[in-house]
C-alpha positions, 0 to 999 in steps of 0.5 A: 049551598046544595049538596051537589054544589058543595061536592063540586066546590070540594072536588075543585079545591082538591083538584087545585091542591093536587095540581099545586103539589104535582107541580113541585113534586113532578112538574106535571100539569093536569088539564082538568085541574088547570081549568079548575083553577081558571074557573075558580079564579073567574068565579072569585073575580065575578063575586068580587065585582071583577077585583081578584084578591091574592091569597098567597102574596102581598100586594107588592109581590102580586104587582111584580108577578103581574108585570112579569107575566105581561112582559113574558107573554105580551098582548099581540095582534092575535090575543091578549097577554098572560095577565089578560089570561089570568096567569097572575091569579093562576100562580097565586091560586096554586101558591096558596095551596103549596107552601113550597111553591109559595116559598119559591116565589117569596124568595125569588121576588125578594131576590129580584128586588134586591138585585134591582136595588143593587143595579138601579136603587129601585124595585123591579116593578118601579124600574123603567121598562128598559131596566126591567127588560135589561135584568130579564135579559141578564137572567136569560143570558146567565141561563144559556151560559149555564146550559152551555157550561153544563153541556161542555162539562158533559162532553169533558166527562166523556173524554179520556182526560177525565179520568186524570182530572176528575175534579175539573169543572168549567167556570160557573155563571156568576151570582145570578143562579137564584134569579135564573131559577126563579125566572124559570119557574114563573116563565113556565108557569105563566106560559102554562097558565096562558095556554090552559085559559080560554084566551090561550085555548082560542089562541091554539085553535083548540076544538074541545076536549078529546078524551085527554086526561092529562095535558102538556102544553105542546112545545111548538106553543111554548116556542110561539109564546116565548117569541112574543117576548125577548125572554126565550129559554 
């Protein structure tokens, strides 16, 4: 390996690690670092004859991530799915560089399987498509209820009555909280992965770098991606 190639490899690993840490620290996405993730995973798949080997997840976990990504951004007449765009590899690569992020996914995937066993006596990935959809629909509904509860509580806190009943809270959204939090993570990271991949860039009609040092997926693009599945946030 030449000194230049070795230096590029070190820079790429550092960029990936920085992006992984930034996600859990501040929720930021750096365009250049995100592209490094896609470049690195593409290189790994090419070197392995097209087969990506997960680093952070067990086979069952990774298969579940693939299925979730496929549901979140499915293939349509315009472009491929989030799986085609490399979202599962993107998530695995970042989780391999950030134990906090990896723990979010390990815990979230375990919760999802436990909830599916409770409901249907099976894991998420082994469940029927309609059962998978119903589970994610329940998480989205709980997320919306929680958002409405918070808004109601905020309005109440601004009212004159709040000084008298300062301990007042509205009813919380049941026991789906851990699943709601996990689904929020994987949904956002799947969309981010999609729109920083070559497939997603083409989907946006992106014309090339324009001296941008940082990149946040435009809201209209997130809205478009969410419309491709029934799981809008």
